[in-house]
PAMI-253668 format. One line per field, with one value per residue: residue number from 1; x, y, z of N, C-alpha, C, O in turn. Coordinates in Angstrom, 2 decimals. Example, Ala and Ser with C-alpha at 12.3 -4.5 7.8 and 13.67 -1.06 7.14 Angstrom:
2
k = (1 2) $
nX = (13.19 12.85) $
nY = (-5.69 -2.25) $
nZ = (7.80 7.08) $
caX = (12.30 13.67) $
caY = (-4.50 -1.06) $
caZ = (7.80 7.14) $
cX = (13.20 12.90) $
cY = (-3.30 0.03) $
cZ = (7.80 7.87) $
oX = (14.24 13.41) $
oY = (-3.32 1.14) $
oZ = (8.46 8.04) $
This chain:
237
k = (1 2 3 4 5 6 7 8 9 10 11 12 13 14 15 16 17 18 19 20 21 22 23 24 25 26 27 28 29 30 31 32 33 34 35 36 37 38 39 40 41 42 43 44 45 46 47 48 49 50 51 52 53 54 55 56 57 58 59 60 61 62 63 64 65 66 67 68 69 70 71 72 73 74 75 76 77 78 79 80 81 82 83 84 85 86 87 88 89 90 91 92 93 94 95 96 97 98 99 100 101 102 103 104 105 106 107 108 109 110 111 112 113 114 115 116 117 118 119 120 121 122 123 124 125 126 127 128 129 130 131 132 133 134 135 136 137 138 139 140 141 142 143 144 145 146 147 148 149 150 151 152 153 154 155 156 157 158 159 160 161 162 163 164 165 166 167 168 169 170 171 172 173 174 175 176 177 178 179 180 181 182 183 184 185 186 187 188 189 190 191 192 193 194 195 196 197 198 199 200 201 202 203 204 205 206 207 208 209 210 211 212 213 214 215 216 217 218 219 220 221 222 223 224 225 226 227 228 229 230 231 232 233 234 235 236 237) $
nX = (-37.05 -35.43 -33.19 -32.72 -31.85 -30.08 -28.07 -28.02 -26.16 -24.22 -23.37 -22.88 -21.06 -18.95 -18.33 -17.51 -15.81 -13.33 -12.55 -10.21 -10.78 -13.10 -12.40 -10.33 -11.40 -13.40 -11.50 -10.42 -11.82 -12.69 -10.60 -10.01 -12.56 -12.01 -9.55 -10.64 -12.41 -10.78 -9.15 -11.02 -12.02 -9.85 -10.36 -12.80 -14.11 -11.99 -13.07 -15.87 -15.47 -14.62 -16.34 -18.53 -17.48 -16.43 -16.85 -17.01 -17.35 -19.37 -20.31 -22.76 -23.64 -21.70 -22.27 -25.07 -24.27 -22.62 -24.33 -25.94 -24.16 -24.73 -26.44 -25.62 -25.81 -24.39 -23.00 -22.54 -20.52 -19.13 -18.32 -17.34 -14.92 -13.85 -13.52 -11.30 -9.26 -9.04 -7.33 -6.79 -7.67 -6.92 -5.40 -4.79 -2.28 -1.20 -1.99 -4.06 -6.27 -8.97 -7.45 -7.19 -6.49 -8.04 -10.60 -10.59 -10.45 -12.96 -14.64 -14.06 -14.74 -17.18 -18.01 -16.73 -18.80 -20.20 -19.17 -18.05 -20.29 -21.85 -20.34 -19.93 -22.57 -22.59 -20.64 -21.34 -24.27 -22.42 -20.70 -23.02 -23.89 -22.13 -20.07 -20.65 -19.53 -17.16 -15.71 -15.43 -13.35 -11.95 -11.42 -12.16 -13.54 -11.84 -10.10 -11.32 -12.52 -10.92 -11.72 -14.31 -14.47 -13.55 -15.17 -17.57 -17.02 -18.21 -20.56 -19.00 -17.31 -19.70 -20.58 -18.01 -18.45 -20.97 -19.91 -18.53 -20.40 -21.48 -19.39 -18.70 -21.13 -20.88 -21.59 -22.02 -20.15 -17.50 -17.27 -17.54 -14.65 -13.20 -13.51 -13.94 -11.95 -10.72 -9.23 -7.88 -9.81 -12.05 -14.63 -16.67 -19.49 -19.02 -18.87 -21.07 -22.90 -21.96 -21.86 -24.57 -25.87 -24.34 -25.42 -24.17 -24.76 -24.35 -21.49 -22.49 -24.51 -22.75 -21.22 -23.04 -24.34 -21.81 -21.64 -24.30 -23.68 -21.88 -23.01 -25.54 -23.45 -22.28 -24.32 -25.97 -23.56 -23.28 -25.99 -25.31 -23.00 -24.47 -26.85 -25.03 -24.08 -26.37 -27.01 -24.93 -25.34 -27.52 -26.84 -24.96 -26.56) $
nY = (-54.99 -57.18 -56.80 -54.17 -54.91 -56.58 -54.81 -53.01 -54.33 -55.38 -52.55 -52.16 -54.52 -53.15 -51.42 -52.30 -53.96 -52.63 -51.34 -50.14 -48.17 -46.85 -45.99 -44.43 -42.30 -40.92 -40.45 -38.32 -36.70 -36.02 -34.74 -32.32 -30.68 -30.66 -29.14 -26.84 -25.46 -25.03 -23.03 -20.91 -20.10 -19.03 -16.74 -15.62 -15.60 -13.75 -11.89 -11.69 -10.99 -8.86 -7.43 -7.60 -5.72 -3.69 -0.26 1.61 3.58 2.40 0.20 -1.24 -1.71 -4.07 -5.69 -6.23 -7.62 -9.54 -11.29 -11.74 -13.16 -15.35 -16.76 -17.53 -19.34 -22.54 -23.38 -20.81 -20.01 -21.91 -20.88 -18.67 -19.30 -21.03 -19.35 -17.77 -19.32 -20.78 -21.20 -18.93 -17.11 -14.97 -16.37 -18.26 -19.18 -20.54 -23.15 -24.52 -25.41 -28.31 -29.62 -30.81 -28.34 -26.49 -27.17 -26.51 -24.14 -23.38 -24.36 -22.91 -20.04 -20.63 -21.50 -19.43 -17.30 -18.54 -18.85 -16.61 -15.19 -16.33 -15.90 -13.15 -13.03 -14.33 -12.86 -10.23 -10.46 -11.46 -9.33 -6.80 -8.09 -8.09 -5.62 -3.33 -3.92 -4.92 -2.15 -1.15 -1.99 -1.39 -2.53 -2.27 -2.17 -3.59 -5.16 -5.97 -8.27 -10.85 -11.82 -12.20 -14.17 -16.28 -16.55 -17.08 -19.61 -22.51 -21.40 -21.06 -23.14 -24.56 -22.75 -23.72 -26.23 -26.45 -25.09 -26.94 -28.94 -27.95 -27.65 -30.41 -31.72 -30.63 -30.14 -29.11 -26.95 -28.39 -30.14 -28.66 -27.30 -28.95 -31.51 -33.94 -36.11 -39.22 -40.56 -38.14 -35.94 -36.69 -36.91 -37.69 -36.43 -35.83 -38.26 -39.96 -38.90 -39.26 -42.42 -43.17 -42.37 -43.88 -46.26 -47.94 -48.76 -49.65 -48.76 -45.63 -46.10 -46.90 -44.72 -42.53 -43.61 -43.09 -40.52 -39.61 -40.70 -38.95 -36.55 -36.78 -36.95 -34.70 -33.07 -33.83 -33.69 -30.96 -30.57 -31.37 -29.69 -27.55 -28.02 -28.57 -25.73 -24.57 -25.56 -24.96 -22.13 -21.85 -23.06 -21.03 -18.91) $
nZ = (60.71 61.46 60.34 60.94 63.70 63.40 62.31 64.69 66.49 65.22 65.30 68.16 68.27 66.83 68.30 71.06 70.68 69.96 67.55 65.30 63.27 63.65 66.60 65.84 64.63 66.77 68.46 66.69 66.72 69.15 69.89 68.00 68.64 71.58 71.46 69.90 71.72 73.72 72.62 72.22 74.75 75.90 74.39 74.49 77.43 78.55 76.91 77.42 79.59 80.28 78.45 80.66 83.18 82.04 80.78 78.24 75.30 72.91 73.95 74.57 71.72 71.21 72.56 71.67 69.25 70.00 70.78 68.86 67.13 68.50 67.04 64.68 61.58 60.95 58.63 56.91 58.80 57.87 55.25 55.48 56.28 54.89 52.62 53.71 54.34 51.74 48.60 47.14 48.96 51.68 54.20 52.36 51.71 54.13 53.64 54.91 54.51 54.35 56.71 59.57 61.33 59.74 60.72 63.59 63.79 62.37 64.29 66.40 65.89 65.84 68.67 70.36 70.61 72.29 74.51 75.30 75.20 77.78 79.56 79.91 80.93 83.23 84.53 85.40 86.25 89.23 89.49 89.69 92.01 93.99 93.57 95.28 97.43 96.65 95.49 98.48 99.27 97.67 95.17 91.83 88.27 85.88 87.24 89.33 88.20 88.54 90.70 90.42 88.57 89.94 91.84 90.77 88.84 88.83 87.26 85.01 84.22 83.08 81.03 79.57 79.02 77.69 75.27 74.52 73.80 71.64 69.77 69.52 68.54 65.66 61.82 59.97 59.25 59.54 57.59 55.43 55.24 56.20 54.76 54.94 54.65 54.49 57.66 57.75 58.06 58.67 61.15 63.92 63.75 60.69 59.87 60.12 58.84 56.03 55.93 56.46 54.32 52.08 53.06 55.12 58.19 60.23 61.14 61.24 63.44 65.84 65.94 66.55 68.67 70.27 70.26 71.32 74.02 74.72 74.61 76.50 78.68 79.16 79.08 81.20 83.65 83.46 84.23 86.46 87.91 88.08 90.00 92.35 92.38 93.18 95.48 96.72 97.13 98.68 101.21 101.72 102.14) $
caX = (-36.79 -34.43 -32.02 -32.25 -31.25 -28.55 -27.32 -27.49 -25.67 -23.09 -22.57 -22.34 -19.45 -17.60 -17.68 -16.94 -13.99 -12.25 -12.47 -9.70 -11.11 -14.03 -11.97 -9.63 -12.81 -13.87 -10.16 -9.53 -13.67 -12.50 -9.06 -10.48 -13.01 -11.40 -8.66 -11.34 -12.83 -9.50 -8.64 -12.55 -12.04 -8.78 -10.81 -14.31 -13.58 -11.31 -13.84 -17.21 -15.57 -14.41 -17.82 -19.28 -17.79 -15.96 -17.70 -16.71 -18.52 -20.30 -20.14 -24.13 -23.29 -20.51 -23.12 -25.81 -23.30 -22.15 -25.82 -26.66 -23.35 -24.82 -27.20 -24.78 -25.30 -22.57 -22.78 -22.39 -19.34 -18.05 -18.09 -16.18 -13.62 -13.77 -12.95 -10.24 -8.41 -8.74 -5.94 -7.02 -8.13 -5.79 -4.78 -3.84 -0.50 -0.82 -2.35 -4.88 -7.89 -8.89 -7.16 -7.95 -6.92 -9.17 -12.02 -10.44 -10.50 -14.79 -15.23 -13.52 -15.81 -19.11 -17.87 -16.32 -19.45 -21.57 -18.65 -18.11 -22.10 -22.12 -19.14 -20.42 -23.74 -22.16 -19.52 -22.23 -24.81 -21.81 -20.65 -23.98 -23.91 -20.53 -20.04 -20.67 -18.88 -15.42 -15.30 -15.15 -11.85 -10.97 -11.27 -13.32 -13.40 -11.21 -9.45 -12.45 -12.56 -10.27 -12.43 -15.60 -14.09 -13.25 -16.68 -18.35 -16.13 -19.28 -20.99 -18.04 -17.25 -20.88 -20.36 -17.17 -19.51 -22.02 -19.34 -17.90 -21.06 -22.01 -18.56 -18.64 -22.24 -21.36 -21.58 -21.96 -18.82 -16.29 -17.49 -16.91 -13.45 -12.24 -13.84 -14.24 -11.15 -10.52 -8.08 -7.44 -10.71 -13.50 -14.87 -18.01 -20.93 -19.38 -18.68 -22.19 -23.88 -21.65 -22.04 -25.80 -26.08 -23.70 -25.69 -23.35 -25.53 -23.47 -20.83 -22.96 -25.25 -22.23 -20.49 -24.37 -24.16 -20.78 -22.06 -25.17 -23.15 -20.82 -23.81 -25.67 -22.58 -21.96 -25.59 -25.44 -22.13 -23.76 -27.27 -24.54 -22.69 -25.75 -27.35 -23.96 -23.97 -27.45 -27.10 -23.81 -26.10 -28.19 -26.19 -24.10 -27.69) $
caY = (-55.04 -58.09 -55.88 -53.04 -55.60 -56.93 -53.30 -52.65 -55.89 -55.22 -51.61 -52.83 -55.07 -52.22 -50.25 -52.84 -54.88 -51.55 -51.07 -49.28 -46.77 -46.52 -45.26 -43.41 -41.03 -40.85 -39.15 -36.98 -35.53 -34.95 -33.70 -30.94 -29.89 -30.01 -27.76 -25.52 -24.75 -24.54 -21.30 -20.43 -19.85 -18.01 -15.55 -15.59 -15.43 -12.26 -10.68 -11.41 -10.43 -7.33 -6.40 -7.23 -4.68 -2.57 0.87 2.04 3.73 1.41 -1.43 -2.03 -2.32 -5.40 -6.78 -6.72 -8.04 -10.83 -12.27 -11.77 -14.07 -16.87 -17.28 -17.56 -20.13 -23.09 -23.58 -19.65 -19.95 -22.83 -20.58 -17.69 -19.87 -21.62 -18.12 -17.41 -20.28 -21.36 -20.90 -17.54 -16.17 -14.15 -17.42 -19.43 -19.70 -21.75 -24.52 -25.22 -25.78 -29.60 -30.07 -30.55 -27.22 -25.51 -27.58 -26.10 -22.74 -22.86 -24.59 -21.75 -18.97 -20.99 -21.78 -18.43 -16.13 -19.02 -18.70 -14.78 -14.34 -16.70 -15.30 -11.96 -12.94 -14.79 -11.91 -9.18 -10.92 -11.55 -7.58 -6.22 -8.57 -7.75 -4.07 -2.07 -4.61 -4.88 -1.23 -0.43 -2.76 -0.64 -2.84 -1.91 -2.24 -4.96 -5.37 -7.17 -9.77 -12.34 -12.22 -12.28 -15.27 -17.38 -16.79 -17.96 -20.89 -23.28 -21.12 -20.53 -24.41 -24.78 -22.70 -24.47 -27.81 -26.08 -24.94 -28.44 -29.86 -27.07 -28.21 -31.97 -31.74 -29.62 -31.37 -27.99 -25.75 -28.79 -30.65 -27.71 -26.77 -30.10 -32.29 -35.52 -37.04 -40.55 -40.87 -37.12 -35.30 -37.11 -37.09 -38.22 -35.89 -36.20 -39.46 -39.99 -38.30 -39.99 -43.78 -43.32 -42.12 -45.10 -47.55 -48.48 -48.07 -50.04 -47.64 -44.57 -46.31 -46.80 -43.08 -42.32 -44.12 -42.72 -39.18 -39.35 -40.97 -37.92 -35.55 -37.04 -36.96 -33.33 -32.58 -34.39 -33.30 -28.97 -30.07 -31.64 -28.95 -26.47 -28.50 -27.97 -24.40 -24.08 -25.98 -24.08 -20.92 -22.14 -23.00 -19.44 -17.79) $
caZ = (62.25 61.89 59.35 62.21 64.70 62.81 62.32 65.81 66.80 64.82 65.73 69.28 68.28 66.54 69.67 72.37 70.12 69.93 66.19 65.21 62.67 64.63 67.65 65.37 64.11 68.07 68.94 66.25 66.92 70.79 69.80 67.22 69.45 73.16 71.03 69.90 73.49 74.60 72.02 72.07 76.24 75.91 73.30 75.02 78.79 78.74 76.20 78.29 81.11 79.75 78.33 82.09 83.72 81.35 80.42 77.45 74.29 71.79 74.72 73.98 70.37 70.92 73.23 70.61 68.28 70.32 70.81 67.45 67.21 69.08 65.92 63.27 60.92 60.85 56.94 57.02 59.00 56.87 53.93 55.43 57.20 53.72 51.97 54.15 53.81 50.16 47.75 46.57 50.07 52.06 54.62 51.60 51.79 54.85 53.04 56.30 54.35 54.53 57.86 61.01 62.14 59.55 61.13 64.56 63.30 62.32 65.71 67.45 65.35 66.70 70.11 71.12 71.06 73.47 76.23 75.63 76.02 79.10 80.65 80.38 81.75 84.49 85.49 85.11 87.68 89.98 89.36 90.34 93.40 94.55 93.13 96.05 98.61 96.24 95.68 99.84 99.33 96.75 94.19 90.50 87.07 85.36 88.67 90.22 87.13 88.87 92.12 89.94 87.32 90.71 92.34 89.37 88.01 88.51 85.96 83.82 83.48 82.45 79.99 78.58 78.31 76.49 74.13 73.96 73.40 70.29 68.62 69.32 67.22 64.63 60.78 58.52 58.96 59.47 56.41 54.51 55.78 56.60 53.19 55.32 54.40 55.47 58.47 57.95 58.37 59.32 62.79 64.03 63.01 59.36 59.00 60.41 57.34 55.23 56.49 56.55 52.59 51.77 53.46 56.17 59.34 61.41 61.51 61.51 64.56 66.68 65.99 67.07 70.47 71.03 70.34 72.32 74.63 75.06 74.86 77.60 79.77 79.09 79.82 82.91 84.02 83.34 85.28 88.23 88.54 88.18 91.16 93.18 92.44 93.90 96.93 97.51 97.46 99.95 102.41 102.53 102.73) $
cX = (-35.58 -33.22 -31.62 -31.70 -29.82 -27.47 -26.72 -26.42 -23.87 -22.50 -21.96 -21.24 -18.39 -17.10 -16.82 -15.56 -13.03 -11.90 -11.63 -9.89 -12.09 -13.87 -10.91 -10.59 -12.90 -12.84 -10.12 -11.05 -13.33 -11.62 -9.49 -11.51 -12.97 -10.51 -10.06 -12.36 -11.93 -9.52 -10.05 -12.46 -11.26 -9.19 -12.02 -14.19 -13.19 -12.51 -14.98 -16.92 -15.50 -15.31 -18.91 -19.05 -16.59 -17.26 -17.00 -17.92 -18.56 -20.03 -21.35 -23.82 -22.30 -21.87 -24.28 -24.89 -22.85 -23.27 -26.28 -25.74 -23.59 -25.91 -26.90 -25.08 -24.46 -22.53 -22.57 -20.72 -18.53 -17.60 -17.02 -15.19 -13.08 -12.93 -11.74 -9.02 -8.04 -7.41 -6.14 -7.53 -7.03 -4.91 -4.73 -3.25 -0.38 -1.07 -3.21 -5.93 -7.70 -7.95 -7.38 -7.27 -7.72 -10.55 -12.14 -11.39 -12.10 -15.33 -15.09 -14.35 -17.18 -19.02 -17.59 -17.70 -20.48 -20.21 -18.18 -19.52 -22.18 -21.05 -19.58 -21.93 -23.33 -21.41 -20.44 -23.01 -24.28 -21.31 -21.92 -24.34 -23.18 -19.95 -19.82 -19.52 -17.24 -15.08 -15.13 -14.20 -11.23 -10.27 -12.49 -12.87 -12.68 -10.33 -10.02 -12.67 -11.77 -11.28 -13.88 -15.28 -14.20 -14.96 -17.60 -17.59 -17.14 -19.95 -20.19 -17.68 -18.45 -20.77 -19.26 -18.20 -20.06 -20.98 -18.62 -19.04 -21.71 -20.66 -18.30 -19.77 -22.31 -20.71 -21.16 -20.51 -17.73 -16.49 -17.10 -15.39 -12.75 -12.10 -13.91 -13.34 -11.03 -9.03 -7.39 -8.29 -11.75 -13.48 -16.02 -19.31 -20.58 -19.46 -20.43 -22.86 -23.42 -21.72 -23.26 -26.50 -25.66 -24.37 -25.44 -24.32 -24.82 -22.34 -21.42 -23.84 -24.25 -21.32 -21.85 -24.39 -22.69 -21.33 -22.97 -24.84 -22.26 -21.80 -24.24 -24.61 -22.05 -23.37 -25.75 -24.69 -22.69 -25.14 -26.56 -23.80 -23.62 -26.33 -26.19 -23.96 -25.50 -27.62 -26.10 -24.34 -26.72 -27.61 -24.92 -25.47 -27.99) $
cY = (-55.81 -57.23 -54.96 -53.67 -55.94 -55.86 -52.88 -53.44 -55.51 -53.85 -51.76 -53.54 -54.11 -51.33 -51.06 -54.09 -53.71 -51.06 -49.98 -47.91 -46.26 -45.26 -44.38 -41.84 -40.31 -39.71 -38.05 -36.26 -34.99 -34.07 -32.47 -30.28 -29.35 -29.12 -26.38 -25.06 -24.19 -22.82 -20.47 -19.74 -18.88 -16.80 -14.98 -14.86 -14.01 -11.21 -10.52 -10.54 -8.83 -6.25 -6.76 -6.49 -3.34 -1.78 1.65 2.69 2.54 -0.13 -2.33 -2.69 -3.59 -6.33 -7.28 -7.56 -9.71 -11.80 -12.54 -13.18 -15.48 -17.90 -17.59 -19.10 -21.06 -22.96 -21.90 -19.46 -20.88 -21.96 -19.51 -18.45 -20.80 -20.66 -17.80 -17.76 -21.30 -20.81 -19.62 -16.93 -15.67 -15.11 -18.30 -19.98 -20.42 -22.95 -25.70 -25.67 -27.61 -30.38 -30.11 -29.14 -26.25 -26.03 -27.57 -24.85 -22.32 -23.37 -23.70 -20.31 -19.54 -21.00 -20.27 -17.26 -16.94 -18.36 -17.38 -14.30 -14.83 -16.21 -13.99 -11.77 -13.28 -13.73 -10.55 -8.99 -10.40 -9.56 -7.09 -6.82 -7.90 -5.76 -3.55 -2.56 -4.57 -3.40 -0.59 -1.13 -2.28 -1.54 -2.74 -2.26 -4.13 -5.48 -6.07 -8.22 -11.12 -12.80 -12.34 -13.90 -16.45 -17.47 -17.85 -18.81 -22.11 -23.13 -21.08 -22.16 -24.58 -24.14 -23.49 -25.61 -27.43 -25.38 -26.33 -29.47 -29.33 -27.90 -29.61 -32.42 -31.19 -30.57 -30.47 -27.72 -26.97 -29.59 -29.92 -27.49 -27.91 -30.94 -33.40 -36.36 -38.33 -40.37 -39.44 -36.32 -35.67 -37.41 -37.62 -37.80 -36.35 -37.70 -40.39 -40.23 -38.98 -41.90 -43.93 -42.99 -43.15 -46.29 -48.34 -48.02 -48.68 -49.08 -46.55 -45.02 -46.50 -45.79 -42.60 -42.73 -43.36 -41.42 -38.96 -39.63 -39.44 -36.70 -35.60 -36.82 -35.46 -32.49 -32.91 -33.82 -31.60 -29.24 -30.77 -30.62 -27.60 -26.59 -28.16 -26.71 -23.65 -24.52 -25.51 -22.57 -20.79 -22.25 -21.55 -18.64 -17.90) $
cZ = (62.29 61.01 60.28 63.09 64.54 62.73 63.34 66.71 66.53 64.99 67.25 69.29 67.85 67.82 70.76 71.74 69.92 68.47 65.82 64.53 62.92 65.67 67.41 65.55 65.67 67.94 68.13 66.58 68.39 70.34 69.16 68.24 71.01 72.61 70.59 70.78 73.81 73.79 72.44 73.49 75.93 75.35 74.33 76.52 78.87 77.84 76.96 79.24 81.10 79.67 79.67 82.85 83.31 81.13 79.50 75.99 73.22 72.45 74.11 72.55 70.07 71.64 72.40 69.64 68.61 70.43 69.80 66.78 67.03 67.79 64.97 62.58 60.28 59.43 56.52 57.26 58.31 55.81 54.07 55.81 55.42 52.90 52.39 54.01 52.37 49.65 47.42 47.76 50.89 53.47 53.72 51.69 52.71 54.73 54.31 55.74 54.09 55.22 58.98 61.92 61.45 60.31 62.71 64.57 63.05 63.47 66.64 66.90 66.12 68.05 70.74 71.55 72.37 74.72 76.49 76.07 77.56 80.31 80.70 81.33 83.06 85.29 85.41 86.38 89.27 90.49 90.12 91.77 94.26 94.57 94.27 97.35 98.22 95.97 97.32 99.93 98.63 95.56 93.20 89.52 86.74 87.07 89.54 89.08 87.68 90.04 91.52 89.33 88.65 91.43 91.63 88.35 87.85 87.14 84.75 82.97 82.82 81.56 78.76 78.27 77.41 75.07 73.28 73.07 71.80 69.41 68.45 68.36 65.73 63.33 59.80 58.20 58.73 58.37 55.43 54.32 55.96 55.30 53.94 54.70 55.35 56.41 58.42 58.55 59.14 60.93 62.68 63.37 61.23 59.08 59.51 59.22 56.49 55.05 55.59 54.91 51.90 52.60 54.82 57.83 60.56 62.10 62.25 63.07 65.69 67.33 66.92 68.60 70.92 71.13 71.30 73.26 75.47 75.29 76.21 78.75 79.62 79.79 81.19 84.07 84.31 84.35 86.82 88.84 88.97 89.58 92.06 93.58 93.63 95.10 97.44 97.80 98.40 100.96 102.84 102.70 104.21) $
oX = (-34.65 -32.13 -30.43 -30.76 -28.81 -26.29 -25.56 -25.94 -22.86 -21.28 -20.78 -20.40 -17.24 -16.03 -15.76 -14.72 -11.85 -10.90 -12.11 -9.43 -12.24 -14.50 -10.45 -10.50 -12.48 -13.01 -9.84 -11.06 -13.58 -11.76 -9.33 -11.14 -13.45 -10.53 -10.18 -13.15 -11.94 -9.84 -9.96 -12.92 -11.78 -8.56 -11.95 -14.19 -13.99 -12.72 -15.28 -17.62 -16.11 -15.40 -20.03 -20.01 -16.11 -18.40 -16.28 -19.06 -17.56 -19.70 -21.30 -23.78 -22.14 -22.29 -24.53 -25.55 -22.77 -23.13 -27.02 -26.29 -23.21 -26.09 -27.74 -24.52 -23.83 -21.70 -22.39 -19.89 -17.32 -16.48 -16.09 -14.18 -11.91 -11.81 -10.94 -8.02 -7.18 -6.63 -5.03 -7.97 -5.98 -3.83 -4.60 -3.32 0.55 -0.59 -3.12 -6.65 -6.64 -7.53 -7.94 -7.58 -8.17 -11.50 -13.05 -12.49 -12.53 -16.44 -15.83 -14.53 -17.98 -19.95 -18.32 -17.67 -21.23 -20.44 -17.93 -19.86 -22.47 -21.09 -19.60 -22.29 -23.67 -21.51 -19.65 -22.88 -24.81 -21.58 -21.76 -25.00 -23.60 -19.58 -18.65 -18.85 -16.31 -13.89 -14.67 -13.84 -10.01 -9.14 -13.63 -11.74 -12.93 -10.43 -9.45 -13.16 -12.03 -11.57 -14.72 -16.00 -14.88 -15.69 -18.10 -17.64 -17.02 -20.04 -20.67 -17.73 -18.22 -20.83 -19.50 -18.67 -19.85 -21.49 -18.33 -18.85 -22.27 -20.93 -17.77 -19.57 -23.22 -19.80 -20.28 -19.85 -16.98 -15.34 -16.36 -14.95 -11.53 -11.02 -13.95 -13.79 -11.20 -7.94 -6.32 -7.87 -12.24 -12.64 -16.49 -20.03 -21.40 -20.07 -20.66 -23.27 -24.30 -21.60 -23.29 -27.58 -26.43 -23.68 -26.20 -24.33 -24.78 -22.31 -21.18 -23.77 -24.80 -20.82 -21.60 -24.47 -22.61 -21.56 -22.65 -25.49 -22.21 -21.46 -23.74 -25.08 -21.05 -23.42 -25.63 -25.14 -22.45 -25.44 -27.08 -23.80 -23.46 -26.38 -26.49 -23.86 -25.57 -28.38 -26.07 -23.78 -26.66 -27.87 -24.31 -25.42 -28.79) $
oY = (-55.39 -57.32 -54.81 -53.02 -55.71 -55.99 -52.48 -52.88 -55.43 -53.75 -51.54 -53.35 -54.11 -50.81 -50.67 -54.77 -53.99 -50.36 -48.85 -46.84 -45.11 -44.20 -43.64 -40.83 -39.16 -38.56 -36.94 -35.03 -33.86 -32.85 -31.46 -29.18 -28.35 -28.05 -25.25 -24.20 -23.01 -21.75 -19.37 -18.59 -17.80 -15.78 -13.86 -13.64 -13.15 -10.03 -9.37 -9.63 -7.94 -5.11 -6.25 -6.15 -2.44 -2.25 2.49 2.27 1.91 -1.18 -3.41 -3.90 -4.06 -7.41 -8.48 -8.58 -10.69 -13.00 -13.51 -14.06 -16.35 -19.11 -17.98 -20.04 -20.74 -22.10 -21.90 -19.03 -20.68 -22.21 -19.31 -17.86 -21.01 -20.98 -17.51 -17.11 -22.14 -20.09 -19.10 -15.83 -16.22 -14.64 -19.42 -21.21 -21.23 -23.83 -26.91 -26.39 -28.15 -31.46 -29.11 -28.98 -25.28 -25.26 -28.14 -24.60 -21.22 -22.96 -23.62 -19.48 -18.90 -20.51 -19.97 -16.54 -16.36 -17.53 -16.97 -13.44 -14.06 -16.22 -13.61 -10.87 -12.57 -13.67 -9.61 -8.13 -9.67 -8.89 -7.00 -6.17 -7.21 -5.02 -3.22 -1.79 -4.32 -3.23 0.55 -1.01 -2.46 -1.43 -3.04 -2.73 -5.25 -6.60 -6.72 -9.25 -12.25 -13.98 -12.63 -14.79 -17.46 -18.46 -18.95 -18.61 -22.77 -23.95 -21.06 -22.41 -24.83 -24.93 -23.75 -25.71 -27.87 -25.27 -26.60 -30.31 -30.07 -28.66 -30.04 -33.29 -31.21 -31.39 -30.69 -28.10 -26.77 -29.87 -30.37 -27.50 -27.81 -31.14 -34.26 -37.37 -38.41 -40.10 -39.39 -35.81 -35.06 -37.94 -38.00 -38.50 -36.95 -38.20 -41.50 -41.27 -39.58 -42.44 -44.47 -43.45 -43.54 -47.30 -49.10 -46.88 -48.18 -48.74 -46.33 -44.12 -46.29 -45.76 -42.30 -41.93 -43.09 -41.12 -38.19 -38.98 -39.17 -35.85 -34.89 -36.47 -35.31 -31.62 -32.15 -33.55 -31.10 -28.37 -30.73 -30.49 -26.85 -25.61 -27.16 -26.38 -22.72 -23.91 -25.52 -21.88 -19.78 -21.40 -21.27 -17.68 -17.14) $
oZ = (62.98 61.59 60.54 63.55 65.21 63.03 63.42 67.70 67.22 64.88 67.51 70.17 68.28 68.16 71.24 72.34 69.70 68.33 65.94 64.91 62.51 65.78 68.29 66.23 65.76 67.55 68.58 66.61 68.79 70.36 69.84 68.65 71.55 73.22 71.06 70.40 74.18 74.31 72.98 73.44 75.65 75.65 74.85 76.63 79.22 78.12 77.27 79.70 81.69 80.15 79.67 83.55 84.00 81.21 80.02 75.81 72.88 71.89 73.52 72.30 68.94 71.24 72.33 69.46 67.86 70.18 69.65 66.12 66.25 67.67 64.16 63.14 59.27 59.11 55.30 56.47 58.15 55.37 53.28 55.43 55.11 52.49 51.51 53.71 52.11 50.27 47.52 47.42 50.56 53.82 54.20 51.76 52.56 55.45 54.54 56.43 53.74 54.80 59.43 63.10 62.07 60.45 63.32 65.06 63.41 63.80 67.62 67.79 66.81 68.69 71.69 72.54 73.15 75.60 77.63 76.89 78.47 81.54 81.87 82.08 84.01 86.52 85.34 87.25 90.10 91.49 91.33 92.58 95.19 95.49 94.44 98.03 98.99 96.25 97.35 101.10 98.61 95.10 93.55 89.57 87.16 87.55 90.42 89.55 87.27 90.24 92.37 89.78 88.45 91.41 91.89 87.13 86.82 86.23 83.61 81.76 81.64 80.61 77.58 77.13 76.28 73.96 72.12 72.18 71.00 68.48 67.43 67.51 64.91 63.45 58.97 57.23 57.77 58.04 54.56 53.17 55.85 54.75 53.06 54.17 56.57 55.91 59.01 59.59 60.09 61.66 61.60 62.66 60.54 58.13 59.02 58.70 55.87 53.95 54.48 54.54 51.02 52.75 55.42 58.31 61.69 63.28 63.44 63.92 66.77 68.45 68.08 69.53 72.11 72.30 72.20 74.08 76.67 76.12 77.08 79.83 80.32 80.67 82.15 85.19 85.40 85.16 87.94 90.06 89.93 90.32 92.71 94.76 94.43 95.86 98.67 98.65 99.09 101.82 103.87 103.46 104.74) $
């Protein structure tokens, strides 16, 4: 118990004194995950919206595949990205393996299905609710997407936060393609795993506390947005 107390105090000291190594790891984690979510949103939101309002052959199959990708194991994603970026892979000439860019690519692959699936669900629900009204105004199909997206902006923001939560907590894929290189690709999750195995519990605890704080903040923001949306719907009812 005494040892744990000492480690906990040391962890809090690292946080409160602004340890440069600690905060460099935190900032890299945030930079990688935020960039991954941004790219995933640019891909996933248009894809989800198109699947929600579009009617084309094979649509059901695409939706099934998209939902199946939600359960894609991170280590499999890491392996596939590794093979693509390795020296003998098709993108090996870009020399991206063991760089933050490789970690962003892996996180984009993991997060895009989440954002696309949640976007499709949101836009499809709104389309069913407002389809008749929009058609009476001469707006239908893909032309209705901007209106539906704006109306569902709170739910879509929740989808982005869910994607960010998934990205920031990832360890398996990013450690495979990033290599966990000190001051280069070492993010919070990979550092926690490494430092725990080395017995450096102070740094692991400090990063764990920050990661939990981020996760709680994201969850709280999602809940707040959902509550706000529910109150807004009640006012309009």
